[in-house]
Residue, then its C-alpha position, 0 to 999 in steps of 0.5 A: m500500500n502506497f500511503n502517498r496515494v492514500w493521502a492524495v485521495t484523503y486530501k482531495e476528499w477533504r477539499e471536496i467536503f470543505r468546498d461543498r457547503l451543503f456537504f460540509a453542513m451535513a458532515f457537522v451540522l446534521p448530526i448535531g441537529i438530529f441529536l438535538a431535535v430528537g433528544f428534546g422531542i422524545s421523553f418518556d416522563v409523564e408529568k403535568i397531566n391535565f385533569a378536571v374534577l366533578d365533586q358531587d360530595n363537596t365536603a372537607t374529606s372530598r376536598n382533602f382527597l382531591h388536593r392530593l392530586m392537585d398538589s402532585r407534580y404529576f398532575d395539572y389541575k384545570g378546574h371543576v365541572q358541574s356535570e358529567r356531560e361537561l367532561d366528554p368534550l374536554l376529553a375528546d378535544s384533549d383539553i384534559r387527559f383524565a377526570i376524577i368523579i367524586p360520588p355523593r355521600f363520599e364523606e358520609q360513607l367513609l366516616s360510617g366505615q363503609t366503602t366508597s368508589v371514585q371514578s376516573l375517566i382516562d384518555g386511552v388514545f396513548p396507552y403508555r400515558a394512560e397506564v402511567a396516569k392510572g398508576y399515579i392515581s392508584a398510588i394516591i388512592a392507596n396512600f389516602n386509604e392508608q392514612s384514613l385507616v390510620t386516623h380511624s384506628v388512632s381515634k377508635f382504639g386510642i393507639t399511637k400513629q406508629q402502632a396504627m401504621a404497623q397494623v395497617s401496613p405490616v409490610r412496607l415496600e421501600s424501593r431504591y432506584l439504582y443508576n438513575q435515582a431520579l428516573r429521568s428518561q432524558w438521561s437514558i434517551s439523550s445518551g442512547f441517541m448517541m447510538l442513533v446519530l452515530m449509526v445514521a450520520p457516518p454511513f450517510l456521509t460515506a455512501l454519499g461521498v462514494v456514490r457522488e463519484k459515480e454520479n458525476g463520472s469522476i469514478y472513472n478517473i479512479y478506474a483508469s489510475t494505478i491506485s489500488r482499491s484498498e488505497f482508494i477505499l482507505g483514502k476515501l473514507l478516512p475523512y469521514l472517519l475523522i469527522s465522525c470521531l470528532n462528532i463523538i466528542i461533540l455529542w458526548w459534550l452535548v449529552m453531559t452539558i445540555f441534558g445533564t446526563p452524568f458520565k460514570g465510566h472510563p472516558f478512554f474506554y468509551y471513546l475507543a468503543s465509540v471509534i470502533y462503532v463508527i468504523c463499523t457504521t462507516g462500513v455500512g455506508l461503504v456497503v451501501s455505496l456499492l449497491v446504488r448509483t445515485q445519491v438519492a438511492a443512497v440516502m433512501l437505502t441508508i435510512v432503511i438499513s441504519f435508522i430503522p434498526a437503530m430505533l426498533y431493534s436496539g432496545l432504545l425504545v422497547p426493551i429487548e426482553s419485551m420483544g418476541t423470540e424472533t425479534q430478539i434474534e433479529s435485534h442481536l444481528f445489528p451492532t446498535l444493540y451492542f453499542l447501546r449497552v456500552t453507552w448506557g453501561s458507561f454513562l449510567k452504570g460506570l461499567g468498563w472493559a471487564e463487564l462490556w468486553f463482549d459488546v466491544a468484541a461484537l462491534v469489532f466483528y461487525a466492523i471487520l465483516l462490513w469492511v471485508i464485504g465492502f473491500l471484496n465487492f469494490h472493483k476497479r473495473p466498472s460493472e456493466 
């Protein structure tokens, strides 16, 4: 291999990137733009849920119950209504996401030792949000029931509040969340989207860079030259590898500063794993460039091959364990799954080589496989 020829191709490609303003923007601005747009646009935190109240009892007990909802950061109180008919248009127009209906004689039944019911009408168009809202309401009702029983036991039996609590709840669950104590989905999403952006941008740039040579006819200069295919491939793709390695640092900084995600792992290990992943995804772009002849086709095929697996089969949006058996097998066929494990393990769990070596080895395997496929299928003699 003649490294002077490699440098000549690399230098030519650098000049092409900096001369074409659109391509330069795609190289540096597009990854950051995608990351910020998706990072701010997707969140699994369900808070400030709009709700309205129909209080048919209007007593101190019913108001005490409702204030547990109104004072919660998960709900946003939008007011009372006078009849159940007023709730239907509010729910249909999405002005509120759920409604609470307090029945008549709510306080009377509780004070007399009877059971009563509270109805919640929840907008079920988005099932995940509806289930979370139901869970919040159920937790508040459970806490209200517990406090009511404690108050009743203290007044009736003359025992202390601690004794009443022991009788009402002899077994109490104390949950401790590890690695993400505040349960901020943005910590997981922002760090996870590094995997997505680095899966989309490098193959996108690589495929366009090679296919552009085909589309404008300059590839025939390569066919007629004495440069070998390995020298051309390395020189052609080296600028995009360097750009992607720089984008790793930029995205890493954005995750930690703008989204406030902590990094608990080893910086050198994570950067090395990220570079291997970028080599892998650049190989995807190389393979795509061999399959198409136009830049439009390269864009479409890159989106299908890179974006869809990164979103659906990596575990970013849907846990792998929740998928079917066939889908789980498919997810393990894409490098995105392994790099996402490295990312979350490094950012949130502080894991290193000892725990993540298999995932890094899988990325190395995919990188070698994709580059070998690209090398073997690139021919200096143009195909008819």
